[in-house]
RODOZA-989499 format. One record per residue (C-alpha): x, y, z; residue in one letter. Coordinates in steps of 0.1 Angstrom, whole numbers, padded with zeros to 4 digits, always signed. Example, Ala and Ser with C-alpha at 12.3 -4.5 7.8 and 13.67 -1.06 7.14 Angstrom:
// RODOZA-989499
+0123-0045+0078A/+0137-0011+0071S/
//
This chain:
// RODOZA-989499
+0000+0000+0000M/+0023+0027-0013T/-0003+0051-0027D/-0026+0061+0001L/-0048+0092+0002L/-0069+0109+0029I/-0101+0127+0022G/-0123+0146+0047H/-0160+0155+0043D/-0166+0183+0068V/-0204+0183+0071G/-0231+0198+0092T/-0233+0173+0121G/-0197+0163+0120G/-0167+0154+0099S/-0161+0121+0081K/-0127+0109+0069A/-0113+0080+0050V/-0079+0065+0043L/-0082+0049+0008A/-0061+0035-0019D/-0063+0045-0055T/-0086+0016-0063D/-0112+0031-0041G/-0108+0006-0013N/-0115+0022+0021V/-0088+0011+0045I/-0099+0031+0075A/-0127+0055+0084R/-0134+0080+0112A/-0161+0103+0123F/-0160+0132+0148E/-0193+0151+0157P/-0198+0187+0165Y/-0229+0209+0170E/-0249+0235+0153V/-0261+0264+0174K/-0293+0283+0167Y/-0289+0316+0187P/-0319+0333+0171K/-0348+0323+0149P/-0335+0316+0114G/-0299+0316+0125W/-0276+0286+0124A/-0239+0289+0134E/-0209+0267+0142Q/-0175+0271+0158D/-0149+0269+0130P/-0124+0255+0155Q/-0146+0224+0157D/-0139+0218+0120Y/-0101+0218+0126W/-0104+0197+0158R/-0125+0171+0139A/-0101+0170+0110V/-0070+0165+0131T/-0086+0140+0154S/-0099+0120+0125N/-0065+0120+0107T/-0048+0107+0138R/-0075+0081+0142Q/-0071+0069+0106L/-0034+0064+0111L/-0039+0047+0144S/-0066+0023+0132D/-0048+0014+0100S/-0013+0011+0114G/+0001+0025+0081V/+0033+0045+0079D/+0023+0081+0078P/+0048+0087+0051A/+0028+0064+0028S/+0000+0090+0027V/+0007+0109-0005K/-0017+0137+0000G/-0049+0150+0017M/-0079+0171+0008G/-0110+0187+0024F/-0146+0188+0012A/-0166+0213+0031G/-0203+0220+0035Q/-0212+0245+0008M/-0226+0279+0014L/-0211+0281+0049T/-0185+0309+0054F/-0159+0319+0079V/-0146+0355+0080P/-0109+0354+0091V/-0083+0380+0099D/-0048+0383+0084A/-0036+0355+0106E/-0064+0332+0095G/-0081+0335+0129T/-0120+0334+0127P/-0136+0367+0137L/-0170+0352+0145R/-0188+0318+0144P/-0193+0304+0109A/-0226+0313+0093I/-0239+0280+0079T/-0259+0270+0048W/-0290+0264+0071L/-0290+0301+0082D/-0317+0323+0067S/-0310+0356+0084R/-0304+0377+0052A/-0339+0377+0036D/-0340+0415+0035E/-0305+0418+0020Q/-0316+0393-0007A/-0347+0414-0016R/-0326+0446-0018R/-0300+0429-0040L/-0326+0418-0065I/-0341+0453-0066R/-0306+0468-0071R/-0299+0446-0101L/-0332+0454-0118G/-0357+0429-0105G/-0361+0391-0106K/-0360+0386-0144R/-0328+0406-0150I/-0311+0392-0119F/-0318+0356-0131S/-0304+0364-0165L/-0272+0378-0150I/-0265+0355-0121A/-0284+0324-0132G/-0306+0321-0101A/-0324+0343-0076L/-0307+0348-0042P/-0325+0341-0009S/-0317+0348+0027G/-0298+0315+0028K/-0273+0326+0001D/-0237+0335+0010V/-0236+0368-0010V/-0266+0380+0010C/-0250+0370+0043K/-0219+0390+0033Y/-0241+0420+0030A/-0258+0412+0063W/-0224+0411+0080L/-0214+0444+0065K/-0245+0461+0078E/-0249+0444+0112N/-0213+0436+0122E/-0192+0463+0105P/-0162+0458+0128D/-0160+0422+0118V/-0164+0431+0081F/-0137+0457+0083R/-0112+0434+0100E/-0119+0405+0076T/-0089+0396+0055R/-0107+0368+0036A/-0142+0352+0035F/-0133+0315+0035L/-0156+0286+0030D/-0151+0255+0052V/-0127+0238+0029A/-0107+0271+0024G/-0105+0276+0062Y/-0091+0241+0066L/-0066+0246+0038V/-0054+0277+0056N/-0051+0259+0089R/-0031+0231+0071A/-0008+0252+0049T/-0011+0289+0060G/-0023+0298+0025E/-0055+0317+0017F/-0075+0300-0010S/-0110+0290-0021I/-0116+0263-0047D/-0136+0270-0078D/-0166+0248-0066T/-0169+0268-0034G/-0164+0301-0052A/-0191+0291-0077G/-0215+0285-0048G/-0214+0322-0040T/-0230+0331-0074G/-0203+0358-0081I/-0181+0338-0104L/-0175+0344-0141T/-0177+0316-0167K/-0139+0314-0167D/-0140+0307-0129R/-0128+0340-0117Q/-0144+0365-0093W/-0169+0387-0112S/-0158+0423-0106K/-0193+0435-0118T/-0212+0415-0093L/-0187+0424-0066L/-0194+0461-0072R/-0232+0455-0072V/-0230+0436-0039T/-0205+0461-0023G/-0179+0434-0017L/-0142+0444-0020P/-0122+0421-0043L/-0093+0421-0018E/-0114+0403+0008K/-0121+0374-0016M/-0096+0346-0014A/-0076+0335-0045P/-0094+0308-0065I/-0077+0275-0073H/-0089+0244-0091R/-0101+0218-0067S/-0072+0194-0075T/-0045+0221-0074D/-0019+0214-0047V/-0020+0247-0027V/+0008+0239-0003G/+0022+0214+0021G/+0014+0207+0057L/+0031+0232+0080T/+0052+0221+0109E/+0024+0230+0134E/-0003+0212+0113A/+0020+0182+0111S/+0021+0179+0148R/-0017+0181+0150Y/-0024+0155+0123T/+0004+0131+0126G/+0013+0134+0089L/+0048+0144+0077P/+0055+0181+0073E/+0051+0190+0036G/+0024+0165+0029T/+0006+0179-0002P/-0028+0195+0004I/-0052+0202-0025I/-0076+0231-0027A/-0105+0208-0020G/-0141+0213-0029M/-0177+0217-0018G/-0194+0187-0002D/-0218+0182-0031I/-0191+0181-0058P/-0171+0157-0036A/-0202+0136-0033A/-0206+0136-0071A/-0171+0123-0073S/-0177+0096-0047G/-0209+0085-0064S/-0192+0079-0097G/-0219+0099-0116A/-0193+0120-0135L/-0204+0117-0171G/-0225+0143-0189D/-0261+0139-0177G/-0253+0113-0150E/-0270+0120-0117A/-0269+0111-0081H/-0291+0117-0050I/-0279+0123-0015Y/-0299+0114+0016L/-0283+0126+0049G/-0293+0155+0072T/-0303+0172+0040S/-0309+0158+0005S/-0300+0168-0029W/-0302+0160-0066L/-0269+0165-0085C/-0261+0161-0122L/-0228+0163-0140S/-0233+0184-0171V/-0209+0196-0198A/-0228+0229-0202K/-0239+0252-0174Q/-0276+0253-0169K/-0298+0268-0142N/-0335+0265-0132L/-0339+0295-0109P/-0376+0290-0104R/-0368+0257-0087Y/-0337+0267-0068G/-0315+0245-0091I/-0282+0260-0102A/-0249+0249-0118S/-0216+0255-0102V/-0180+0245-0112A/-0172+0209-0110S/-0139+0196-0096P/-0135+0183-0132D/-0124+0215-0151P/-0144+0204-0182D/-0177+0199-0163M/-0203+0216-0141Y/-0225+0201-0113V/-0261+0210-0114M/-0275+0210-0079I/-0309+0212-0062G/-0305+0210-0024E/-0334+0203+0000S/-0328+0214+0036E/-0342+0185+0056T/-0344+0148+0048A/-0327+0125+0074G/-0333+0154+0098L/-0370+0147+0095C/-0364+0111+0107L/-0342+0124+0134E/-0370+0147+0145W/-0394+0117+0145F/-0371+0096+0166A/-0365+0125+0191D/-0401+0136+0195K/-0422+0105+0189L/-0403+0076+0204L/-0405+0072+0241S/-0372+0071+0261A/-0376+0033+0266D/-0383+0028+0229E/-0353+0050+0219R/-0331+0029+0241Q/-0343-0003+0225V/-0339+0012+0190A/-0303+0024+0197E/-0292-0011+0207S/-0311-0029+0178A/-0295-0040+0146D/-0288-0010+0125G/-0294+0014+0154G/-0322+0039+0155V/-0326+0042+0117Y/-0326+0005+0112G/-0353+0003+0138Y/-0373+0030+0120L/-0369+0011+0087D/-0384-0020+0102R/-0413-0001+0118E/-0422+0017+0085A/-0418-0015+0063L/-0451-0030+0075D/-0471+0001+0064V/-0486-0003+0030Y/-0471+0021+0004P/-0489+0054+0004G/-0493+0055+0042S/-0531+0054+0038K/-0531+0086+0017R/-0512+0105+0044L/-0488+0131+0031L/-0457+0145+0048F/-0443+0179+0037L/-0405+0178+0045P/-0399+0216+0047W/-0389+0216+0084M/-0365+0245+0082F/-0376+0264+0051G/-0366+0252+0017E/-0340+0258-0010R/-0351+0234-0038A/-0375+0225-0054P/-0388+0258-0040V/-0368+0288-0027T/-0388+0296+0004D/-0373+0304+0038T/-0406+0306+0057T/-0425+0276+0044V/-0428+0248+0070R/-0435+0211+0070G/-0465+0191+0082G/-0487+0161+0078F/-0517+0165+0055V/-0548+0144+0054N/-0541+0131+0089L/-0571+0112+0103S/-0581+0089+0132L/-0574+0060+0109G/-0537+0068+0109H/-0512+0057+0135D/-0476+0066+0143R/-0461+0041+0118D/-0482+0057+0090C/-0467+0090+0100M/-0432+0075+0099L/-0435+0059+0065R/-0451+0092+0052A/-0418+0109+0061I/-0398+0085+0038Y/-0423+0091+0010E/-0425+0129+0015G/-0387+0132+0010V/-0390+0110-0021A/-0418+0133-0035Y/-0396+0164-0029N/-0367+0147-0048L/-0391+0137-0076R/-0402+0173-0080W/-0366+0183-0088M/-0360+0153-0110I/-0392+0161-0130D/-0382+0197-0136E/-0346+0188-0146V/-0361+0162-0170A/-0385+0188-0184R/-0354+0210-0191A/-0340+0181-0213G/-0318+0163-0187L/-0335+0130-0181R/-0316+0104-0162S/-0331+0069-0162T/-0310+0058-0132S/-0296+0076-0102L/-0267+0068-0080R/-0275+0071-0042A/-0252+0081-0014I/-0255+0093+0022G/-0267+0075+0052G/-0301+0071+0037G/-0286+0050+0009A/-0280+0022+0035K/-0318+0019+0038S/-0332-0007+0014D/-0367+0006+0023L/-0359+0042+0014W/-0341+0032-0018M/-0372+0012-0030Q/-0395+0041-0020V/-0375+0065-0041I/-0373+0041-0070A/-0411+0037-0070D/-0419+0074-0064A/-0396+0085-0092T/-0399+0056-0116S/-0361+0055-0118R/-0335+0028-0112T/-0316+0035-0080I/-0280+0023-0076E/-0269+0025-0040A/-0231+0028-0038V/-0208+0010-0014A/-0196+0031+0015N/-0225+0056+0010P/-0218+0076+0041Q/-0182+0082+0031E/-0189+0090-0005A/-0179+0126-0001G/-0147+0118+0018A/-0138+0091-0007L/-0145+0114-0036G/-0122+0140-0021C/-0095+0114-0015A/-0097+0102-0051L/-0095+0139-0062A/-0062+0141-0044V/-0051+0113-0067G/-0060+0135-0097V/-0040+0164-0083G/-0010+0141-0078L/-0012+0126-0113G/-0024+0091-0102V/-0055+0095-0124F/-0049+0109-0158E/-0084+0125-0161R/-0109+0134-0134Y/-0135+0111-0149S/-0112+0082-0143D/-0123+0083-0107I/-0155+0065-0117K/-0137+0032-0121R/-0128+0032-0084A/-0165+0036-0072V/-0185+0004-0064K/-0223-0002-0063V/-0237-0024-0035R/-0273-0029-0047A/-0297-0018-0075T/-0334-0011-0069F/-0360-0011-0098E/-0394+0006-0096P/-0425-0016-0092E/-0454-0006-0114E/-0483-0009-0090K/-0465+0011-0062R/-0454+0037-0088A/-0490+0043-0098R/-0501+0049-0062E/-0471+0072-0055Y/-0478+0092-0087D/-0513+0100-0075L/-0500+0112-0041L/-0471+0131-0057Y/-0496+0152-0077Q/-0514+0162-0045E/-0481+0169-0028F/-0473+0195-0054R/-0507+0211-0053R/-0505+0217-0015I/-0473+0238-0017Y/-0489+0272-0027P/-0513+0272+0003A/-0485+0262+0027M/-0462+0289+0013S/-0487+0316+0020K/-0495+0303+0055A/-0457+0301+0062G/-0452+0337+0053R/-0479+0348+0076R/-0469+0326+0105L/-0431+0328+0103N/-0422+0362+0090A/-0391+0375+0107I/
//
């Protein structure tokens, strides 16, 4: 094992890491949790130091568990949660908590930005999609208005991957996938001076842009002590978590798609030409592959809805039983939902538990159960959650197909891809073949590790990563269930306008 690579996937609830070889075999894995804080309604923040603590702890754990010589690790990379940002000073020290992708504090700044650029139609033509209070560029504006001292002292606005690269190498950088997520990138993957002027952002506060696979630098002596890797170990610029997941899914060809089921969910397609569907919150950003883009529609809560169910609707005794059962809490929930007939007795669940980004951009809409009756029990409610997330994904899939990008099969990654029940529900609800990959929870970390191989010349082309990705199981849609789900899906879509109006009235900030 002479060519070993480390990839980190620094997500919302914690950081995953893998030590892998260039054939895609995972030799060791590690996970370190951390928390999200919600200091005010609509706010969601994290301590950036937790990201570094998790990365260094996981790296040491990988080396310890595998027993490999640290010198056999040829390089390391970071994939970070997209649309989360950390303002740092000239020394790279965070000036405040990270404002995460979940945060929706900047609704007013989004409205003003749209007006400043001539309204919704013109803004969509220029930027490709309409901003919301969840978007980074609007949060930059919020910071400038509400925390001017922090804004003034900021040397660079870094995303999660860029912050970790700085901790590891001392270099300021942002990769082109993370920069693309801001919406202020030109087609040649440079900062747009026009959009920076419109948004009032100084170019000097924006970090230099690198390709994802560029080696930005080597581990500093200090970072070497923290990680256990040799000083000078190459560190690539990294990427956003969704592009890393696309890499780890193997869906890298033009029009190939994957879905993710974790805390959130998303639909992601690899495309040769940039395409946006602003009405549905679906936009293209730079891919780690310099010849491609990734087209992303991200839904805020998926597995988080099941977590809510387990926290709120399982008794303490039942939760204890579930945690000790085969597959843990989520395996227990799968078995409970499996006995409910598909369609959950016509009960619908709306998975918009923290506002929504796609297939609708709506920060105040909220979730709920619709058509709930005395004939339903708790298990019907549970299965309806699986189905509601599937309907939300289908909505995005349908709109992408209507735009001419129809994928007949979807790779599946994330913790939800371990659930045969959920995979079959999605296959039936979308009438698509679902291919669940091996190591689905580590797909982002593995994709990032394999991208290190591209940066080091192990792989000739980025698309060569696909041959190292393995599929564990394939799920085909069943016709009778698909017909039932189609009926319920149509009602699911009809419900949204009324829920949106109610949400605005009930949850206006």
